[in-house]
N, C-alpha and C positions, 0 to 999 in steps of 0.2 A: 504496499501500499505505500500511495505517496507522501510523502511527508506532511502538502499541501489537504490532502483528502483524511490523515488520521488525525492533525492539530482541531478544536472546536474552538471553532469560530464566536470570538468575543462579540455577544449582547449587551446592549442594558437595560435594568429593568429599576422603576423608579413607583415604591411603595407609601401611600398614603391613607390615614388612621383618621376616621374624623366620623363629626354624627350630618347628617342631613339640618338635624332641628341650629347646626351651629352656622348663624348667617354670616361666616367666613368661610365655607366650605366651597371649593374651587368644583366643583361635580360640572355646574351650567359651564364655565368659561371651559373647561377640559374637554363637555362633549361639543360645542360649538366651534375652539380648534381643529377637533379633526374633521377637513372637509368630506375629507372624500371614502366613504363607509362603501365597503366590498360585503361583506356579511357582514349580521346581528347573530350572535345564538343566546340561548335563554335555557337555565338549567332550574326545574323546577323538582327539588326532592316529594316525594311520599305525594306525587301526582299521577294519575294514569290518563290524563288530556289535558290540553290544554284549555283551562278556566276560560268561557266566552266571551266577558267583554277582556281578555291578553289574545285570545284571538282575533279577532274584532278590530284591535289596534294595528296589531302584527297583518293585518288583510288590507290597513286604511294607510303604505305606507305612500308618499308619493310615486306616479308614475315618471319613468324618464325616457328621455327620445336619443335613439340613434343614428347616425347622421352618416351617410354613405358618401367617404373620400370629400369630405372641408373642406374646402381652401381656407387655413387659418387666417389670411387676411379679412375675410367676412366677419371677422370678431369683432375690425375697427372700422365694420358700416356705423355710416352716421345713426341710419338708424334702430339699426342695432343696443347703440351705446346710448341712449336717450329712452330707447323701450326697452331696457335689458339689462344694461352692466349698470346703470348710475339708481336705477330703481332699487339694485338690490338681490342680494340670496338669488343668484345665479349661477348653478355650478356645472364648470364643463371639465371633461378630459378627455385625452387623445387614447382610443383603443386600440386593442391586439398590437400595441408597435411596444418592445421592452425598453427599457431604461437605460443597460448597460448597454443597448444597440444601437438602439432607434432615437430619432429625434420625436420627443415626446414633451406635451403640453397641458395646464392646465388652467382654469379660470376659476379664480375662486369670488365668495361670493361679497369681499371686499373692492373687487373691482381689479384684482391685480392677475397680470396676466404673467404667468412665468413659461419660460420655455430650457427644458435641456435639449442643447444642440451636439451634435458631435464638431470636430474642429472645421471644416470645408465649411459643413454649414455655414456655425456660425459666421465664419472672415464673409460668408455672401450675404447675409441679412448687412452686417453694417451698422448696427447698436453698438452701448457699451455692455459686456461681460464682464462675469471673471470666471478664471476658469473651475470646476466641477471638483467640489474636495473632496470626492470618492472616486469615481468612476477616473483614475491616473493612465489607468490602463489604454484608455480609448482617446483622454485631452479632450475628454469632452466640457463644455462651457456653460454655466447658468445664465438667464437671464428675466431678469427678474422686472415689469413694467405696472408703472399702476395705471391704470387708462383709465382713471378718474380725476388724476392732479393735472390741474389748468394749464400744467409744460403737457400735456398731452389732447387738452383739447382740438379737436377737425378744424384741421388747415396750420395748422400751428407747427412750425418744426419739427420736434421733438415726434410728431402724431405720422407727419408728412414723412418723414424718413421712416419708419417704422413699418409704413403701411405699400414705401415704395421696396424697401427691402423684403416682405413677406408674397408683394405682390408681383413682381418686376424683376428679383435677385432668384430667392431664396424657390420661390411657392410651392410655399409646403401645403400637401396635403395629406388627411389624415381623417380614419375615421375617430367618429366625435359620437362622447356620450354627455348629453346636455339634458339638466332639469332645474327648479327652480320652486322655490319654496311660496306658495300663493301666500298672498294678505300683507307680505311684509312687502316695506317699503325703507329706501332711507333718506337721510337729510339733505340728498341734492333734491327726490322728486317727492316730497311724502304724499302725494294726496291722491296714489297712483300705485298699480304690482306690477312684473315685471309681466312682459309678452315678450314668446317668442318665434308665433307664427309669420315674423316677412323675413325673421332667417329660415325657417323651417321652410316657408310655401318655394323657397329656387334648388332646393337641393333632394335626394330621396333619401326620406327618413321611414320610421319607422318607431310607434310606441309601442311600452314595454309597460310590463307592473311586476315590483319586484316578487322573487316566489316564496313562497314559505311552505317550506317542510317540518313536517314534527316524527319523530321516534319513540315511542314506550319503552321503556328497559326496567327489568324483575328482578331482583338480590341484588342487587348496586355496591358493590365495594365501596364505602364514601370516606375519605380521610375524616380529621377534627377541624374544622371549617375555622374556627376563629383562634387554634398554633397552631398549623402545619404551612409547613415553611413555604414563603411566596413562589419558591422554581418551584417546588415539587405541584403544590396544585396547582398551580397554573396548568406542570405537566398533566396533571391527570385531569381536570379540566378540558383540557385539550385531547386527552386522549378518550373522553365520555363523547364530544363532536363528534371525533372522526369514527367512533364504532370501535375502534378497539380495544380488545379484551386486556386490563390488566392483571387477571388471575392468572399469572405466572411465578416459578417458580425461578427462585433466584439460582439455579443453575442452569435455567431453560436456554438450549441452544439458538432458540429462534429469536427469543425475547423474552426479556430482562425485568419488563416492568410490570413496574407492582402497585399497587396501589399505597401510599405513604399509613405510614402507623404514627397514631392507632389509629385503626376504623372502625367503624360498627357496617353492617351492612342495610341498605333503605329497600323496603319490600317490593318501589316501584319508583319511577321519577319518568319524566318524560323531557328529552330533551328535543326544542324549537329553534326553525332557525328560519333568514328570510333573505336571500340573497340580491344585488344589485345598485345600480348606482341611487346608496342612500343617505334622507339629509340628517344633517341633526337633528333638525325641528323635530324628525319622527321618533329616532332613537330618542330623545330628553322625555317623549312624552312616554314612551313605553315604561322609561325607568319611575317615570311618575306611575303609573298604572302598575306595576310591580311592587310598588314601595307598600299602595292601599291593597294589592292580593296578600304582601305581607301581615298587614295590619288585622286579618282577621283569624280564627283563631285556625291553627296549624298544629299536625302532626314535629313538624321541620319547619323555624324557624329563620329558615334566610335561604335565598336568589340568588343564580350567578346570573351578570349577560356577560356577551366577550362581544366586543367589537373589531373586526381585520379592514386594515385600509390599503387601497387595492393595493399593490407589489410596484407595480410599476407607473405608478401616481410620480411627477420628478419633485411633490413638495411632502411634505407630512405635516406634523402639529406645528400651525399660528405660521405654514409660511414658510418652514424653513425648509431647506434641500434634501430631499430623498434620494438615497442607493440604492445598488444589489448589492450584495457580493455572494452572497448564494442563496438566502431564500426572502431578502426585503421585509422579510418582517416589519411590520408596524401594525402594531394593534393594545387596546387596554380589554384589564379587564375588571371588574365591580361586582363585588361582593359584597350583599348588602342582608342586613338584618331586621327582624320583628321590628327592635327598639329603635330604630332608626339611624343605626349606626352605618360605616360601614368598612371596608379597603378596596382601595382602589390600587389596580399597578399598572402602571406604564412600559408598555416591551418594544424595543426596535433590537434590528439586526444590528452589523459594526459600521456600514455604511449610513450612519443616522447621526444629528446628531443631539443630546440627550433631549427627552421630553420634559416640560417646563413644569 
């Protein structure tokens, strides 16, 4: 085995313990800063099926659009800026592109456009950027532009330079995921919500609903959630979500993955997940409904929620640059208890900025 594969890659795990009742808790800000969510998984112990009100929430996540081969310069279209970007809460992400091999694009809800470009593409674009912090092998460059800044107003020098670079020199086209949270507005236009129809009308697109799936588990070995080592608990949560058996002997040739000690056995549990371009607002609403669920008399007094970001997004928390080494991990896991306390775990791989 090569030395590279034999070594365990560095990872970052930030743990926070607090209470939802503490007005200084950071749950809302952490959820809002994690813009591009691909999958949300929920584990409910001693539950045989998803409660109806949680099922309703999971099936009401916002729909999103897939635009085939969108020219990225269209994101600078004056009408799109006025009817969508300036309104706030628009989320866009290049799709089927690999951050360590291809050019990738993200449009964040605050109006910031981020591009991860290979060296040749960056030179063609002709705008300011900086070397990637992570993709040194490909000599990638990272470009971040605030489309709401006065210097990027249509007709201005900065705007024209970026538009010319994207439309005439680089000519970057990509499949693109696009969504927005209805009803939210920004300080630019407080009277209305974002509209994507003008842009969609010019290209081949399809609308998608997030996919919900559930799995009922029986006789599930479970560690002690309050006292278990964070790394071990997250590994166990991942195994449950991936339907991986943890009933292995420590001397097993195939797998030595076991449930951490001390452990108990849950007679039943339900694991439910939703996948797509998932908005932070929908995730936050789900968290609130899980809290309501925990207030009811339960045999078990906790629940977990894990949110995975897109592996190939050029940004992660708060717009920080994201890269891929082996897996591109960027996720958080929230362990909630009936007394309103929680444990929040923020995790990234080696090619990421430390979570806030």
